[in-house]
N, C-alpha and C positions, 0 to 999 in steps of 0.2 A: 504494499500499500504505500501511495506516496506521502510524503511528509505533511503537505498541507491537509490532506484528509484526516490524517492522524491527530493533528492539532486542533483543528477546526471543525465543528459540525458542519457536514455537507449540506448544501442548498438551504442553508438558514443564515439570517443576518447574524453578525458578529459584533460584539462591543469593541470599543477601542483598546480596552486592556487586553482582550483576547487577541486583537490583531497585533499588538505590540509583543505580546508573549509568542505568537507565531513568527514574527520578524526575528525575534531573538533566537529562537529554536533553529529557523533555516539558516541565519548567518552562522550559528554554531555548528551546524550540520555540514555547511560548505567548508568552513575553515578546516573540520576534521577531515573531511574528504580531500582537501587539497594537500593535507601534510604528507601523505604517502607520495604520490607523483612529484611533489617538490623535492622530497628526500632522494627518491630514484634519480632525478635529474641532476642533483648536486652530486650524487655519487659518481653518475656517468661523466660529468664535467670533470671530475678528478682521476678518471682513467687514462694513463698515458698512452695506451695503445688504441685510443678511440680516433678513428680517421677524422681529418680535419673537417670534411663536408658533414660528418656525423656531429661532430662538437659544435658546429655553427646551428645546426638544428636543435640540439639540445638546448643549446644557450638561449636561442629564441623561444623555444617551449618553456624554459624556466622563467624568463621574463615575463611572457604571457600569462602564466600562471600567477607570477608575482603581483602583476597588474590586477589581476582578478581578485587576489586575496587583499589588495589595498581597496578595491571597490568594496568588498564585503565589510572591511574595517569602516569605511566611510558610512556605509548602510547602517552598521550597528551603531555608530555615533548619533545618527539621525533617529534611531528607534529610541536610544537612550535620552535624547532630548524630549521626546514624546511622552515618555514614561514619567 
């Protein structure tokens, strides 16, 4: 079951506190899911035998995930201001 369906009742209006809680839960879940691929990419970048072309792709992927993590943190800051 998707996160939103577990956190909020489906097809029913929700209160602002429920929406804030869902936002916090979503941000936390995304950050947790980002931890593994970020760690793997950092380990790959440290591999001396990684071909240069692959190294560039790994670095680009790590940067993109880092940017996503920053967006999630910005979202968390907005949610914290609502609460």
